[in-house]
C-alpha positions in Angstrom: 0.0 0.0 0.0 1.3 3.4 -1.0 2.0 6.0 1.7 -0.5 8.8 1.7 1.1 12.2 1.5 -0.6 15.6 1.9 1.2 18.6 0.5 0.2 22.1 1.6 1.1 25.1 -0.5 1.3 22.8 -3.5 0.8 25.5 -6.2 4.2 27.2 -5.6 7.4 26.6 -7.4 8.6 24.1 -4.8 5.2 22.5 -4.8 5.5 22.0 -8.6 8.8 20.1 -8.1 7.6 18.1 -5.2 4.5 16.9 -7.1 6.6 16.0 -10.2 9.0 14.1 -8.0 6.5 12.2 -5.9 3.8 11.5 -8.5 3.2 7.8 -9.1 5.3 6.8 -6.1 2.8 7.8 -3.3 -0.9 8.5 -2.9 -0.9 12.3 -3.1 -3.3 15.1 -2.1 -2.2 18.5 -3.2 -3.7 21.4 -1.2 -3.6 25.2 -1.4 -5.8 28.2 -1.0 -5.3 28.7 -4.8 -8.4 27.6 -6.6 -6.7 27.5 -10.0 -4.8 24.2 -9.8 -4.5 21.4 -12.3 -1.3 19.6 -12.0 -0.6 16.1 -13.4 -4.2 15.1 -12.5 -3.2 14.8 -8.9 -6.2 15.0 -6.5 -6.5 18.5 -5.1 -8.3 20.1 -2.2 -8.7 23.7 -1.1 -7.0 24.1 2.3 -6.4 27.2 4.3 -4.0 26.1 7.0 -5.1 28.9 9.3 -8.7 27.5 9.2 -9.0 24.8 11.9 -12.3 23.4 10.5 -10.7 23.0 7.0 -7.6 21.3 8.6 -9.8 18.9 10.6 -12.0 18.1 7.7 -9.2 17.6 5.2 -7.0 15.5 7.5 -10.0 13.4 8.6 -11.1 12.7 5.0 -7.6 11.9 3.6 -5.9 10.5 6.7 -2.3 11.1 5.5 0.8 9.3 6.7 3.0 12.3 5.9 2.4 16.1 5.7 4.8 18.2 3.7 4.2 21.7 4.8 5.1 24.1 1.9 2.5 26.7 2.8 4.0 29.9 4.1 3.8 33.7 4.0 7.1 34.3 2.2 6.8 38.0 1.2 9.5 39.2 3.6 8.4 42.9 3.5 4.7 42.1 3.8 5.5 39.9 6.8 7.2 42.9 8.4 4.1 45.0 7.9 1.7 42.3 9.0 3.4 40.5 11.9 0.2 38.9 13.3 -0.7 37.4 9.9 2.8 36.2 9.4 2.9 34.5 12.8 -0.5 32.9 12.3 0.4 31.5 8.8 4.0 30.6 9.4 4.0 29.3 13.0 0.6 28.9 14.7 -0.7 27.0 11.7 2.0 24.4 12.2 0.7 23.7 15.7 -2.8 23.5 14.4 -1.7 20.9 11.8 0.2 18.9 14.5 -2.7 18.9 16.9 -4.7 17.0 14.3 -2.0 14.7 12.9 0.2 11.9 14.2 2.4 10.9 11.2 5.6 12.2 9.7 5.7 16.0 9.4 8.2 17.7 7.0 8.7 21.4 7.5 10.5 23.8 5.1 12.5 26.5 6.9 15.0 29.1 5.8 18.4 30.7 6.4 16.5 33.8 7.4 16.5 32.4 10.9 20.1 33.7 11.0 21.3 37.3 11.1 23.6 36.9 8.1 26.7 38.4 9.8 28.8 35.3 9.4 27.3 32.8 7.0 27.1 30.2 5.7 25.5 28.5 8.7 25.5 25.0 10.1 22.6 23.3 12.0 24.5 23.9 15.2 24.8 27.7 14.8 22.6 29.9 17.0 19.6 31.4 15.2 19.1 35.1 15.4 16.6 36.3 12.9 16.5 39.9 11.9 13.0 40.0 10.3 9.5 39.1 11.2 9.6 36.5 8.5 12.7 34.9 10.0 11.3 35.1 13.5 8.0 33.4 12.5 9.9 30.6 10.6 12.0 30.0 13.7 8.9 30.0 15.8 7.6 27.2 13.6 10.8 25.2 14.1 10.3 25.5 17.9 6.7 24.3 17.7 7.9 21.2 16.0 10.9 20.7 18.3 8.8 21.0 21.3 6.2 18.5 20.1 6.4 14.7 20.5 5.8 14.2 16.8 8.0 12.7 14.1 9.3 15.8 12.5 12.0 16.8 9.9 12.9 20.4 9.4 14.7 21.2 6.1 16.3 24.6 6.1 17.0 25.9 2.6 17.6 29.2 0.9 17.0 31.1 -2.4 14.8 28.5 -4.0 14.7 28.7 -7.8 13.2 27.1 -10.9 11.3 28.3 -13.9 7.5 27.6 -14.2 5.1 29.7 -16.2 2.6 29.6 -13.3 5.1 30.8 -10.7 5.6 34.5 -10.2 7.9 34.6 -7.2 10.9 33.2 -9.0 14.3 35.0 -9.2 15.5 33.2 -12.3 12.1 33.7 -14.0 12.3 37.4 -13.4 15.9 37.6 -14.7 15.2 35.5 -17.8 12.0 37.2 -18.7 13.4 40.7 -18.1 16.5 40.0 -20.2 14.5 38.4 -23.0 12.5 41.6 -23.2 15.7 43.6 -23.3 15.0 45.2 -19.9 17.8 46.5 -17.7 17.7 45.1 -14.1 19.5 45.8 -10.9 20.5 43.0 -8.6 22.1 43.2 -5.2 25.7 42.2 -5.0 26.0 42.0 -1.2 23.6 39.2 -0.4 25.4 35.9 -0.3 23.7 32.4 -0.4 23.9 29.0 -1.9 20.8 29.0 -4.2 18.7 25.8 -4.2 17.1 24.2 -7.2 13.6 23.1 -6.2 14.0 19.8 -8.1 17.0 18.8 -6.1 15.2 19.8 -2.8 12.2 17.7 -3.9 14.6 14.7 -4.3 15.8 15.4 -0.7 12.1 15.5 0.5 11.5 12.1 -1.1 14.6 10.7 0.7 13.3 12.1 4.0 10.0 10.2 3.4 11.6 6.9 2.4 14.1 6.9 5.2 11.7 8.4 7.8 14.4 11.0 8.6 13.9 12.8 11.9 15.7 16.0 12.9 17.0 19.3 11.6 19.0 19.5 8.3 20.3 22.1 6.0 20.0 21.7 2.2 21.3 24.1 -0.5 23.2 24.2 -3.7 26.9 23.7 -4.1 27.8 27.3 -5.0 28.2 30.1 -2.6 27.8 33.4 -4.4 25.9 36.8 -4.4 22.7 37.5 -6.2 24.4 39.6 -8.9 26.8 36.8 -9.7 23.8 34.4 -9.7 22.0 36.6 -12.2 25.0 36.8 -14.5 25.3 33.0 -14.5 21.6 32.7 -15.4 22.3 35.1 -18.3 25.3 33.1 -19.5 23.5 29.7 -19.4 20.4 31.1 -21.2 22.5 33.0 -23.7 21.1 36.4 -22.7 22.7 39.8 -22.5 24.3 40.1 -19.1 25.3 43.7 -19.7 21.7 44.5 -18.9 22.4 43.5 -15.3 23.9 46.0 -13.0 24.9 45.7 -9.3 23.1 47.5 -6.5 23.5 47.5 -2.7 20.8 46.1 -0.4 20.8 49.3 1.6 20.0 51.4 -1.5 16.7 49.4 -2.0 15.3 50.8 1.3 13.3 47.7 1.9 10.9 47.4 4.8 12.4 44.3 6.3 16.2 43.8 7.0 17.9 41.1 5.0 20.7 38.8 6.2 23.6 39.7 3.9 26.0 36.8 4.4 23.5 34.0 4.7 23.5 30.6 3.2 23.7 27.1 4.6 26.4 24.5 5.2 25.2 21.1 3.9 27.8 18.7 5.2 25.5 17.0 7.7 22.9 15.8 5.2 25.5 15.0 2.6 27.6 12.8 4.9 24.7 11.0 6.6 23.0 10.1 3.4 25.9 10.0 0.9 24.6 12.7 -1.3 26.1 15.7 -3.0 24.6 19.1 -3.6 24.2 20.0 -7.2 26.1 22.9 -8.7 24.4 26.0 -10.1 25.5 25.7 -13.7 24.3 22.1 -13.9 20.9 22.8 -12.4 20.4 25.8 -14.7 21.4 23.8 -17.7 18.9 21.1 -16.8 16.1 23.7 -16.5 17.1 25.1 -19.9 16.9 21.6 -21.4 13.4 21.1 -19.9 12.2 24.4 -21.3 13.5 23.6 -24.8 11.8 20.2 -25.0 
């Protein structure tokens, strides 16, 4: 009998990759508040994870063995302006799901739980989030760690892929802008190891199959700043990188503070499960090949 897996926030770019990766291997239920969803003919249900009645009804009807919680309020500046909403959606909802579920719970977290003064960070480094978004994601981690449930927290950073349906994608913005011959400005003082959603989806499958418990980092193999990232995207997709100019984070005057030297060390998960993080050029080339097909 196939494991039953419920995915929240399934319409996002990571959701796309997770559904592609797990389809046919498990019994899936894709959920989201988005009503426009038709992916691989996978069963779908509307689920607002801040609505306790919807949670109880959905979990009772489907009775999953695993929940993959991809739903989150990820607009960093909007979180800063709406802290109560951010806490409810990013942290309190995790407790509501756990209260009505006894299986394996997989939570996606972020390097924004760190202040970005001395990255990249390991699992043992002390969290010190600068923003409301980071604070609410850390609060969600603590909800899980203080529970008696089987949980796995996967911290990641700068998720990327290219799907027509996904707006919140860095590489989609870069590619589409350059194709339209638009000049763009990209920060050159934010450092991370960007993570291809497909490779993270493969890690999520590993976590399910091996019933992995605990806190793990996962990210790409290359540590670089966003400006360098954008230039590599332009090179791989044969676009004009002279349209990309560097800008400082401070000059953007964003509402929420950003960790500058962020990113994640991935030795723990690589050594325990004999895996290797994929490099940026390889992952971008694979995305390009998929788009050309």
